[in-house]
C-alpha positions as CSV (number, residue, x, y, z in Angstrom):
1,M,0.0,0.0,0.0
2,S,1.5,3.3,-1.0
3,L,1.1,6.6,0.8
4,K,0.7,10.0,-0.6
5,S,3.9,12.0,-0.3
6,P,4.2,15.8,-0.6
7,Y,7.4,15.3,-2.5
8,S,5.8,13.1,-5.2
9,P,5.8,14.7,-8.7
10,P,2.5,16.4,-9.7
11,R,0.0,14.3,-11.5
12,S,-1.7,15.2,-14.7
13,K,-5.3,16.3,-14.6
14,D,-6.3,13.6,-17.0
15,K,-4.9,10.8,-14.8
16,A,-7.0,10.2,-11.7
17,T,-5.6,9.5,-8.2
18,P,-5.6,5.8,-7.4
19,P,-8.6,4.9,-5.2
20,A,-6.4,3.1,-2.6
21,V,-4.5,6.3,-1.9
22,Q,-7.6,8.3,-1.9
23,G,-9.3,5.9,0.6
24,L,-6.3,5.9,3.0
25,T,-5.9,9.6,3.2
26,S,-9.6,10.2,3.3
27,F,-10.2,8.1,6.4
28,P,-11.7,9.9,9.3
29,R,-9.5,11.3,12.0
30,E,-10.5,8.7,14.6
31,L,-9.6,5.9,12.3
32,H,-6.2,7.4,11.6
33,L,-5.7,7.7,15.3
34,N,-6.5,4.0,15.9
35,I,-4.2,3.0,13.1
36,L,-1.2,5.0,14.2
37,T,-1.4,3.7,17.8
38,F,-0.2,0.3,16.5
39,L,3.1,1.9,15.3
40,R,6.1,2.8,17.4
41,A,7.7,6.2,17.6
42,T,10.4,5.4,15.0
43,D,7.9,4.2,12.5
44,L,5.6,7.2,13.1
45,S,8.6,9.5,12.6
46,A,9.3,7.9,9.2
47,L,5.6,8.1,8.3
48,Q,5.6,11.8,9.2
49,R,8.5,12.5,6.8
50,T,6.9,10.5,4.1
51,C,3.3,11.7,3.9
52,S,2.0,15.2,4.6
53,T,-1.4,13.8,5.6
54,F,0.1,12.5,8.8
55,N,2.4,15.5,9.3
56,K,-0.2,17.5,11.2
57,R,0.5,19.0,14.6
58,D,-2.9,18.3,16.1
59,L,-2.8,14.7,14.9
60,I,0.7,14.1,16.4
61,V,-0.5,15.6,19.7
62,D,-3.6,13.3,19.7
63,V,-1.4,10.3,19.0
64,V,1.0,11.0,21.9
65,E,-1.8,11.8,24.3
66,H,-3.7,8.6,23.3
67,A,-0.6,6.5,23.9
68,A,-0.1,8.1,27.3
69,N,-3.6,7.6,28.4
70,E,-5.0,4.6,26.6
71,V,-2.3,2.4,25.2
72,Y,0.0,2.3,28.2
73,P,-1.1,2.4,31.9
74,P,-1.2,6.0,33.2
75,D,1.0,5.2,36.2
76,L,3.8,4.2,33.8
77,T,3.6,7.3,31.6
78,V,3.1,10.0,34.2
79,G,5.8,12.6,33.9
80,F,6.9,11.8,30.4
81,D,6.4,15.5,29.3
82,T,8.6,16.9,32.1
83,P,11.9,18.5,31.2
84,S,13.8,15.8,33.1
85,V,12.5,13.1,30.7
86,S,11.7,14.8,27.4
87,G,13.6,18.0,27.7
88,E,12.1,21.4,27.4
89,V,8.5,21.2,26.3
90,K,7.5,24.1,23.9
91,S,4.2,25.7,23.9
92,L,2.3,27.3,20.9
93,A,0.2,30.4,21.1
94,A,-3.1,29.7,19.2
95,L,-6.0,31.9,18.5
96,T,-9.4,30.6,19.7
97,K,-12.6,31.2,17.9
98,S,-15.6,32.4,19.9
99,N,-19.2,33.3,19.2
100,T,-20.2,36.5,17.5
101,K,-21.1,38.4,20.6
102,A,-17.7,37.6,22.2
103,E,-15.9,38.8,19.0
104,D,-17.8,42.0,19.0
105,S,-17.0,42.7,22.6
106,E,-13.3,41.9,22.0
107,E,-13.1,44.2,19.0
108,A,-14.6,46.9,21.1
109,T,-12.0,46.5,23.8
110,G,-9.2,45.7,21.4
111,A,-8.1,42.4,23.1
112,T,-7.5,39.0,21.3
113,P,-8.1,35.7,23.2
114,V,-4.9,33.5,23.1
115,T,-4.5,30.0,24.6
116,L,-1.2,28.1,25.1
117,E,-1.0,24.5,23.8
118,K,1.8,22.0,24.3
119,V,3.6,20.9,21.3
120,Y,4.3,17.1,21.3
121,T,6.6,15.3,19.0
122,Y,7.4,11.7,18.2
123,E,10.7,12.1,20.0
124,M,8.7,12.7,23.1
125,L,6.7,9.5,22.3
126,R,10.0,7.6,22.0
127,N,11.1,9.0,25.4
128,M,7.8,7.9,26.8
129,E,8.4,4.4,25.5
130,T,11.8,4.2,27.1
131,L,10.3,5.5,30.4
132,V,7.6,2.8,30.3
133,V,10.2,0.1,29.7
134,A,12.4,1.3,32.5
135,R,9.5,1.4,34.9
136,V,8.3,-2.0,33.9
137,L,11.7,-3.6,34.4
138,S,12.2,-1.9,37.7
139,R,9.1,-3.5,39.2
140,P,9.7,-6.3,41.8
141,E,8.8,-9.8,40.9
142,P,5.3,-10.9,42.1
143,P,5.1,-13.3,45.0
144,I,5.0,-17.1,44.4
145,H,1.3,-17.6,45.1
146,E,0.5,-15.1,42.3
147,R,2.7,-16.6,39.6
148,D,0.0,-18.7,38.0
149,T,-1.0,-15.6,35.9
150,C,2.6,-14.4,35.4
151,F,5.1,-14.8,32.5
152,Y,8.8,-15.4,32.2
153,V,11.2,-12.7,30.9
154,S,14.9,-13.1,30.2
155,K,17.1,-11.5,32.7
156,S,19.9,-11.0,30.2
157,W,17.4,-9.0,28.0
158,C,16.4,-6.9,31.0
159,R,20.0,-6.1,31.7
160,A,20.7,-5.2,28.1
161,A,17.6,-3.0,27.9
162,L,18.4,-1.1,31.1
163,R,22.0,-0.6,29.9
164,W,20.8,0.6,26.6
165,L,18.3,3.0,28.2
166,E,21.0,4.3,30.5
167,V,23.3,5.1,27.5
168,Q,20.4,6.7,25.6
169,E,19.7,8.9,28.7
170,E,23.4,9.9,28.8
171,E,23.4,10.8,25.1
172,R,20.2,12.8,25.5
173,K,21.7,14.8,28.4
174,E,24.9,15.4,26.4
175,K,22.9,16.6,23.4
176,L,20.9,19.0,25.6
177,E,24.1,20.2,27.2
178,R,25.6,20.9,23.8
179,Q,22.5,22.8,22.7
180,R,22.5,24.8,25.9
181,A,26.2,25.6,25.4
182,A,25.6,26.7,21.8
183,A,22.7,28.9,22.8
184,E,24.8,30.4,25.6
185,E,27.6,31.2,23.1
186,A,25.2,32.7,20.6
187,R,23.7,34.9,23.4
188,V,27.1,36.0,24.5
189,A,28.1,36.7,21.0
190,A,24.9,38.7,20.4
191,A,25.5,40.7,23.6
192,A,29.1,41.4,22.6
193,T,28.0,42.6,19.2
194,A,25.3,44.9,20.7
195,A,27.8,46.3,23.1
196,L,30.2,47.2,20.4
197,T,27.6,48.9,18.3
198,S,26.2,50.9,21.3
199,P,27.0,54.6,21.7
200,K,28.9,53.9,24.9
201,G,31.3,51.6,23.0
202,G,31.0,48.9,25.6
203,K,32.9,50.8,28.3
204,G,30.2,50.5,31.0
205,K,30.5,48.0,33.8
206,N,27.2,46.4,33.0
207,N,28.3,45.6,29.4
208,R,31.4,43.6,30.3
209,N,31.0,40.1,28.8
210,H,33.2,37.2,28.2
211,H,34.8,36.5,24.9
212,P,32.5,34.9,22.4
213,G,34.6,31.8,22.2
214,S,34.5,31.0,26.0
215,S,31.6,31.2,28.4
216,G,33.8,30.5,31.5
217,K,31.4,27.9,32.9
218,K,31.9,24.9,30.7
219,K,33.8,22.0,32.2
220,K,35.8,20.0,29.7
221,M,36.0,16.3,30.1
222,S,39.5,14.9,30.5
223,R,40.9,12.2,28.2
224,K,40.8,9.5,30.9
225,E,37.1,10.3,31.6
226,Q,36.4,10.3,27.9
227,R,38.0,6.9,27.4
228,Q,36.1,5.5,30.4
229,R,32.9,6.9,29.0
230,D,33.5,5.4,25.5
231,R,34.4,2.0,27.0
232,R,31.3,2.0,29.1
233,M,29.0,3.0,26.3
234,S,30.7,0.7,23.6
235,D,29.2,-2.5,25.0
236,A,25.6,-1.2,25.1
237,M,23.5,-2.7,22.3
238,P,19.9,-2.2,21.5
239,P,17.7,-5.0,23.1
240,W,16.7,-7.7,20.6
241,S,13.2,-7.9,19.3
242,N,12.4,-11.2,20.9
243,I,12.6,-10.8,24.7
244,N,12.8,-14.5,25.4
245,N,15.1,-15.4,22.6
246,D,17.6,-17.1,25.0
247,L,14.9,-18.9,27.0
248,I,13.2,-20.8,24.2
249,C,14.3,-24.1,22.7
250,E,14.4,-25.2,19.1
251,H,10.7,-26.2,19.4
252,G,9.6,-22.7,20.5
253,D,8.8,-23.6,24.1
254,L,10.5,-23.0,27.4
255,K,14.0,-24.4,27.5
256,Q,14.8,-27.1,30.1
257,C,17.2,-26.1,32.8
258,S,18.0,-26.7,36.5
259,G,16.5,-24.7,39.3
260,K,19.7,-22.7,40.0
261,S,20.2,-21.9,36.3
262,A,16.5,-21.0,35.9
263,R,16.8,-18.4,38.7
264,A,19.8,-16.9,37.1
265,R,18.4,-16.7,33.6
266,R,14.8,-15.7,33.9
267,R,12.4,-13.6,36.1
268,T,8.7,-13.5,36.4
269,M,6.5,-10.5,35.4
270,D,2.8,-9.8,36.0
271,K,0.3,-9.8,33.2
272,Q,0.0,-6.0,32.8
273,A,3.8,-5.5,32.5
274,W,4.0,-8.4,30.0
275,K,1.3,-6.8,27.8
276,V,3.3,-3.5,27.8
277,L,6.5,-5.3,26.7
278,K,4.5,-7.4,24.2
279,K,3.1,-4.1,22.7
280,L,6.6,-2.6,22.3
281,Y,8.3,-5.9,21.2
282,P,5.6,-7.9,19.3
283,D,8.1,-10.6,18.1
284,S,8.5,-11.9,21.7
285,V,7.4,-15.4,22.5
286,Q,5.0,-15.7,25.5
287,L,6.1,-18.1,28.2
288,E,3.7,-18.8,31.0
289,A,5.2,-19.1,34.5
290,S,2.7,-21.5,35.9
291,V,3.6,-24.1,38.4
292,G,3.2,-27.1,36.0
293,N,5.3,-25.5,33.3
294,S,8.6,-27.2,33.8
295,G,9.8,-26.8,30.2
296,C,9.5,-28.3,26.8
297,L,8.2,-31.9,26.8
298,M,9.9,-32.7,23.6
299,C,13.3,-31.5,24.9
300,A,12.7,-33.5,28.1
301,A,11.9,-36.7,26.1
302,E,15.1,-36.1,24.0
303,A,17.1,-35.5,27.1
304,Q,15.9,-38.8,28.6
305,T,16.7,-40.6,25.4
306,I,20.2,-39.2,25.3
307,K,20.6,-40.0,29.0
308,K,19.5,-43.6,28.4
309,Q,21.8,-44.0,25.4
310,E,24.7,-42.6,27.4
311,S,23.9,-45.0,30.3
312,D,23.8,-47.9,27.9
313,R,27.0,-46.9,26.3
314,K,28.8,-46.7,29.6
315,E,27.4,-50.1,30.6
316,E,28.7,-51.6,27.3
317,E,32.1,-50.0,27.8
318,K,32.1,-51.3,31.4
319,A,31.2,-54.8,30.3
320,E,33.9,-54.6,27.5
321,R,36.5,-53.4,30.0
322,R,35.7,-56.2,32.5
323,K,35.9,-59.0,30.1
324,P,39.3,-60.0,31.4
325,L,37.8,-60.6,34.9
326,A,36.0,-63.6,33.5
327,C,39.3,-65.4,33.8
328,P,39.9,-66.5,37.5
329,L,43.6,-65.8,37.3
330,V,43.1,-62.2,36.1
331,R,40.3,-61.7,38.6
332,G,42.6,-62.9,41.4
333,F,45.2,-60.4,40.3
334,Y,42.6,-57.6,40.1
335,T,41.2,-58.3,43.6
336,R,44.6,-58.7,45.2
337,G,44.6,-55.1,46.5
338,N,47.8,-53.8,47.9
339,K,49.3,-57.0,49.0
340,G,51.5,-57.3,45.9
341,Y,51.8,-61.1,45.8
342,P,49.4,-64.1,45.3
343,I,48.3,-65.3,48.7
344,N,47.6,-68.8,47.5
345,C,51.3,-69.2,46.6
346,L,52.5,-68.6,50.2
347,V,54.2,-71.4,52.0
348,P,52.2,-72.3,55.2
349,P,54.2,-72.0,58.4
350,T,55.5,-75.2,59.9
351,A,55.9,-76.1,63.5
352,V,58.9,-77.6,65.1
353,P,58.4,-81.4,65.4
354,L,58.5,-82.8,69.0
355,D,59.1,-86.3,70.2
356,L,56.6,-88.4,72.1
357,E,58.1,-87.7,75.5
358,T,57.7,-84.0,75.1
359,V,54.1,-84.4,74.0
360,V,53.2,-86.6,77.0
361,K,55.0,-84.3,79.4
362,S,53.1,-81.2,78.1
363,D,49.8,-83.1,78.4
364,E,50.5,-84.0,82.0
365,C,51.5,-80.4,82.9
366,L,48.4,-78.8,81.3
367,G,45.9,-81.5,82.5
368,E,42.5,-80.9,81.1
369,S,43.3,-77.4,79.7
370,L,44.3,-76.5,76.2
371,L,47.6,-77.6,74.9
372,A,50.2,-74.8,74.6
373,P,51.0,-73.5,71.1
374,L,53.9,-75.3,69.6
375,P,56.9,-73.2,68.6
376,L,57.2,-72.4,64.9
377,E,60.4,-73.1,63.0
378,Q,62.6,-70.1,62.9
379,G,64.8,-69.2,59.9
380,S,65.0,-67.1,56.8
381,R,63.5,-68.8,53.7
382,C,61.5,-67.7,50.7
383,P,57.8,-67.4,51.6
384,L,56.7,-68.4,48.1
385,K,56.0,-71.9,46.9
386,P,58.2,-73.4,44.2
387,G,57.3,-72.1,40.8
388,V,57.9,-69.4,38.1
389,Y,57.0,-65.8,38.9
390,S,57.4,-62.4,37.3
391,A,57.7,-58.9,38.8
392,F,56.1,-55.9,37.2
393,P,56.1,-52.2,38.3
394,R,53.4,-51.3,40.7
395,S,52.6,-48.1,38.7
396,W,51.5,-50.3,35.8
397,C,49.4,-52.5,38.1
398,H,47.6,-49.5,39.6
399,R,47.0,-48.0,36.1
400,W,45.5,-51.3,34.8
401,R,43.3,-51.7,37.9
402,K,42.1,-48.1,37.6
403,F,41.2,-48.7,33.9
404,I,39.3,-51.8,34.7
405,K,37.4,-50.1,37.5
406,S,36.4,-46.7,35.9
407,G,38.1,-46.5,32.4
408,E,40.2,-43.6,33.6
409,G,43.4,-43.1,31.8
410,G,42.6,-45.5,28.9
411,L,44.0,-48.9,28.3
412,P,47.6,-49.1,29.5
413,P,50.2,-50.8,27.3
414,A,51.1,-54.4,27.6
415,P,52.8,-55.4,30.9
416,D,56.4,-54.5,30.7
417,A,59.1,-54.4,33.3
418,S,61.8,-52.5,31.3
419,E,61.8,-49.8,34.1
420,V,63.9,-52.0,36.3
421,L,66.8,-52.2,33.7
422,C,69.8,-50.1,34.5
423,E,71.0,-47.6,32.0
424,A,74.6,-48.5,32.2
425,H,74.5,-52.3,31.6
426,N,70.9,-52.8,30.5
427,L,70.6,-55.5,33.2
428,P,67.7,-55.8,35.7
429,L,68.0,-54.1,39.1
430,V,66.3,-56.2,41.8
431,P,64.3,-53.7,44.0
432,P,65.5,-54.0,47.7
433,H,61.9,-54.6,49.0
434,L,61.5,-57.6,46.6
435,E,64.9,-59.0,47.5
436,S,64.1,-58.7,51.2
437,F,60.8,-60.4,50.7
438,L,62.2,-63.3,48.7
439,C,65.0,-63.8,51.3
440,G,62.5,-64.0,54.1
441,E,63.7,-60.9,55.9
442,T,60.2,-59.3,55.7
443,S,56.8,-61.0,55.8
444,T,55.1,-58.7,53.3
445,L,56.1,-57.2,50.0
446,L,54.5,-53.7,50.0
447,S,54.2,-52.9,53.7
448,G,56.7,-51.1,56.0
449,N,56.1,-53.4,59.0
450,S,56.0,-57.1,59.4
451,M,52.3,-57.3,60.0
452,G,51.3,-56.5,56.5
453,F,49.4,-53.4,57.4
454,G,47.7,-51.4,54.8
455,S,46.4,-54.2,52.6
456,P,42.7,-53.7,52.4
457,N,40.2,-56.2,50.9
458,V,39.1,-55.3,47.4
459,N,36.0,-56.7,45.7
460,E,35.6,-57.3,41.9
461,D,34.6,-53.7,41.5
462,G,37.9,-52.5,42.8
463,E,36.4,-51.0,45.9
464,E,37.6,-51.5,49.4
465,V,35.2,-53.6,51.5
466,A,34.7,-53.4,55.2
467,A,36.6,-56.0,57.1
468,M,34.6,-58.7,58.9
469,P,34.5,-58.3,62.6
470,P,37.4,-60.4,63.9
471,A,36.3,-63.3,66.0
472,T,38.2,-64.1,69.2
473,V,40.8,-66.6,68.2
474,S,41.1,-69.3,70.7
475,R,42.9,-72.6,70.3
476,A,40.3,-74.1,72.6
477,S,38.1,-74.3,69.4
478,V,40.9,-76.3,67.7
479,S,42.0,-78.9,70.2
480,D,40.7,-79.5,73.7
481,A,40.8,-82.5,76.0
482,D,37.6,-84.0,74.7
483,T,38.9,-84.0,71.1
484,L,42.2,-85.6,72.2
485,Q,40.3,-88.2,74.2
486,A,38.1,-89.0,71.3
487,L,41.1,-89.4,69.0
488,R,42.7,-91.8,71.5
489,A,39.5,-93.7,71.9
490,A,39.3,-94.1,68.2
491,G,42.6,-96.0,68.2
492,F,45.0,-93.3,67.2
493,S,48.5,-93.5,68.6
494,E,50.1,-90.6,70.4
495,L,52.2,-89.7,67.3
496,E,49.1,-89.7,65.1
497,V,47.2,-87.5,67.7
498,H,50.2,-85.2,67.7
499,A,50.2,-85.0,63.9
500,Q,46.5,-84.1,63.9
501,R,47.1,-81.4,66.4
502,L,49.9,-79.9,64.4
503,A,47.7,-79.8,61.3
504,M,44.9,-78.1,63.2
505,I,47.3,-75.6,64.8
506,G,48.7,-74.9,61.3
507,L,45.2,-74.1,60.0
508,E,44.6,-71.9,63.0
509,E,47.8,-70.0,62.4
510,E,46.8,-69.3,58.8
511,R,43.5,-68.0,60.0
512,E,45.2,-65.9,62.6
513,Q,47.5,-64.5,59.9
514,I,44.5,-63.5,57.7
515,I,42.4,-62.0,60.5
516,H,45.1,-60.2,62.4
517,P,45.6,-57.4,59.8
518,L,41.9,-56.9,59.6
519,R,41.6,-56.6,63.4
520,Q,44.3,-53.9,63.3
521,V,42.5,-52.0,60.5
522,E,39.3,-52.0,62.6
523,E,41.0,-50.8,65.7
524,C,42.7,-47.9,64.0
525,N,40.6,-44.9,62.8
526,E,40.4,-43.8,59.2
527,A,42.9,-41.0,59.6
528,E,45.6,-43.2,61.0
529,I,45.0,-45.7,58.3
530,L,45.5,-43.1,55.5
531,Q,48.5,-41.7,57.3
532,K,50.2,-45.0,57.7
533,R,49.5,-46.0,54.1
534,S,51.0,-42.8,52.8
535,I,54.0,-43.3,55.1
536,T,54.5,-46.8,53.7
537,N,54.2,-45.7,50.1
538,E,56.7,-42.8,50.7
539,Q,59.1,-45.3,52.4
540,L,58.8,-47.7,49.5
541,D,59.4,-44.9,46.9
542,R,62.3,-43.6,48.9
543,E,64.1,-46.9,49.4
544,N,63.4,-48.4,45.9
545,R,64.0,-47.1,42.5
546,V,61.0,-49.1,41.2
547,V,58.4,-50.7,43.4
548,V,57.1,-54.0,41.9
549,E,54.4,-56.6,42.4
550,I,54.7,-60.4,42.0
551,L,52.6,-62.3,39.5
552,T,52.6,-66.0,38.8
553,D,53.5,-67.2,35.3
554,D,49.9,-68.3,34.7
555,E,48.6,-64.8,35.6
556,V,51.1,-63.2,33.2
557,T,50.1,-65.5,30.4
558,A,46.4,-64.8,31.0
559,L,47.1,-61.0,31.0
560,E,49.1,-61.0,27.8
561,K,46.2,-62.6,25.9
562,W,44.5,-59.2,26.0
563,W,47.3,-57.6,24.0
564,P,47.4,-59.9,21.0
565,R,49.4,-57.5,18.8
566,V,52.2,-57.2,21.2
567,H,54.6,-60.1,20.8
568,S,57.6,-59.2,22.9
569,T,57.8,-57.4,26.3
570,Y,60.4,-57.6,29.1
571,A,59.5,-59.3,32.4
572,L,61.6,-59.6,35.5
573,R,61.2,-63.3,35.7
574,F,62.5,-65.6,38.4
575,A,61.9,-69.1,39.7
576,V,61.7,-70.4,43.2
577,V,63.4,-73.9,43.3
578,E,63.4,-76.2,46.2
579,N,66.9,-77.2,47.3
580,S,67.3,-80.9,46.6
581,A,70.0,-81.3,49.3
582,T,68.1,-79.5,52.1
583,R,64.3,-79.5,51.4
584,D,63.8,-76.8,54.0
585,E,65.5,-74.1,52.0
586,S,64.6,-72.6,48.6
587,E,66.8,-71.1,45.9
588,I,66.0,-68.1,43.7
589,L,67.0,-68.4,40.0
590,W,66.7,-65.3,37.8
591,S,66.1,-65.5,34.1
592,T,68.5,-62.7,33.5
593,V,71.5,-62.1,35.8
594,P,70.8,-59.0,37.9
595,C,73.2,-56.1,37.9
596,R,75.1,-55.8,41.1
597,E,77.2,-52.8,40.2
598,C,74.4,-50.2,40.0
599,D,72.3,-49.0,42.9
600,P,68.7,-50.3,42.8
601,S,67.5,-47.8,45.4
602,S,66.1,-44.4,44.7
603,R,69.3,-42.7,45.9
604,S,70.8,-43.0,42.5
605,T,68.0,-40.8,41.0
606,A,67.9,-38.2,43.8
607,D,68.3,-34.5,42.8
608,F,71.4,-32.8,44.1
609,V,71.4,-29.0,44.8
610,M,74.5,-27.3,43.5
611,R,75.3,-24.1,45.4
612,S,77.6,-21.6,43.9
613,R,80.6,-20.6,46.0
614,L,80.1,-17.0,45.0
615,Q,77.0,-16.7,47.2
616,K,79.1,-17.1,50.3
617,R,81.1,-14.1,49.2
618,G,78.1,-11.9,48.8
619,Y,77.8,-12.1,45.0
620,R,74.2,-12.5,43.8
C-alpha cells in the first residue's frame, strides 16, 4: 500500500488518483488515530516525513496523548512530558474562535483571546516508550502464590535493555548540554555585538561580557574520563526484538534447565507488565510461569533418550573393560589389592616337630586345659611356593586396575618391566623390597612393617570392603581335652594324635595370619590408616628405584592374551626352586643375571642441589 507524499511529482489532470491512496488519506481522524497507535515512535517519525497527511501538529498531539492515556497504563507514563524526561516542552500560542457576541466585545475592547497548547513530537513519544520500559523492568517480581498468571522474561534481555536506556539517557543529556552551550555562546556573541555597536562603546561596567569563544562555565572532560565513558558505552547494544530469545528451545517452548540456572536466567513479570512489553516488542514469545510449566516436553523426552543412550554406552564399555575378569587368574590379580603377591602361593608356616616324651609331658602339665601352642620353625626362607614368577612395576598394576574399574586413563600398554633395567649395563636391578621379601627378611612385600598393614580387601569392582569383625581366636576351638580323648578312643596313637594337632594348629595359624591385619584395621581410625599407608608408600618410593608386584607365570600368560598385537615385552622373571639337598631351603633363580654394580635404590636418581661458591662471598 502506497502513501501520498508531498514530494511526489505532480500528477496530470487527465490521470486520476488511485482509489487506494484516496481511501487511505480520506479516512476519518478517529480511524487514523487508531491505526497510528499500532506503530512505534520510530515508525511514526518515518511516516511523518513520508506523507503530509500524517504530518499535522494536532494529529501528532492526539497520538501522543492517546498513547499516554489509553495504550499504556497512566501510572507508567506519568511525567513523560517533564523536562527531566523529554527536555524542554515548547508551547504554541493559538487563536481561539468564539461566538459572534464575544468577538464584537473583544473588537470593542481591542483584546484578542490567546491559549497556550503544548507541542508534542514523536521524539517525546520515544522518550515515553523508554520511560515505560524502564519502569516496567524496575518493578519487583510478584510473590510465588500469584505466579499462575505471570510470564517469564529473560534476565539478560532486561540487563541489556536497562543498559541501553542508560546510554540513551546519557546521550540525550549530552545533546541538551551541547544545545545549551551553543545557545549560551550565541547569546554572549549577540550581547558582545550589541555592546560594540552601542553609543557607549561597551565601556560600561554592566556591558562587560566574556569573549564569544568562551563562556567561562563549561567544564571540559579529561581524556581519561572520555576513554572510560567510551568504553562504558561501547558494549551497550539495543535490546533484541524477541525478549525471550535465550529462553526458548528449538521447538519454540520454554528451555529445560535446572532450578539454579532458571533463577539466574529468567524472572517473572505480571500480566499487565507483559502486555506492555509485548506491545513494544511484538516478536516476543509468550512463556507462562505457571507451576506445572517445567519446560518443553519434547526436549525432556530427547534428554531422557540421550541419558538412556549414554547409560547404555557406559554399561557396554564397562562390560567390555571387564571381560578379562572372567578369567579366574586375572580376577585374582585384580582383587589382590595392595598385598602385591598371590596369597595362594605362600608357604604355610611349619611347627617344630616334637618327640613323644615332650608331647606326653606337656599333656601331664596342662591336664584338662588347652595344649600350649607349639613353637614355629625359625629361619629365613622364601615365603613363596616353588614355581615361576614375574615382577612388574606397581605403577602399571595401579593403572591397569584403575582402567578396569572406571576406564580412567585409557587402556595401558602391555605389561612391561623395562623400568627395572639399569641404564649402564641394560641389566635388571632387583628392588630392595623384593629381595628382602624373597629372602624371608620381611613377611610382606609392600608394607613397611612385618604385620602386612595397609592391605585392604578389594572386591571385583575395585572398591575396598569393610573387614569382617574379627572373632576371638582361641585354640580351645581347635584342640581340647575332649577332642584328644576322642582321638585316643578311636585307636590313634600318640604320634598320630600329635600330627593331627599340628595340622589343626597350622590351620589356626593361617586363619590368625589373615584375621590379624583386619583386626588392626578396625581398631585404627580412618585418619591413622591413611597416614600409615602414605608413610608406607613414601618409604617404598624412597628406598626403591622401582616398586614391583609379584605375579605367577599363569597370571602373566592370562594377562598377555588381551594384547594380541604385542609379541615381545620384558618381564623380570625368576623361579623359586626347592633345594634338593636340604628341602627346608629354597633357591631363587633369575632368568637374567641381575646387575650388582648399579644402585637399585632411589638414591641413584635423587636430585642434588648445586650451590655456587660466589653466594658465600656476597655475589648475587
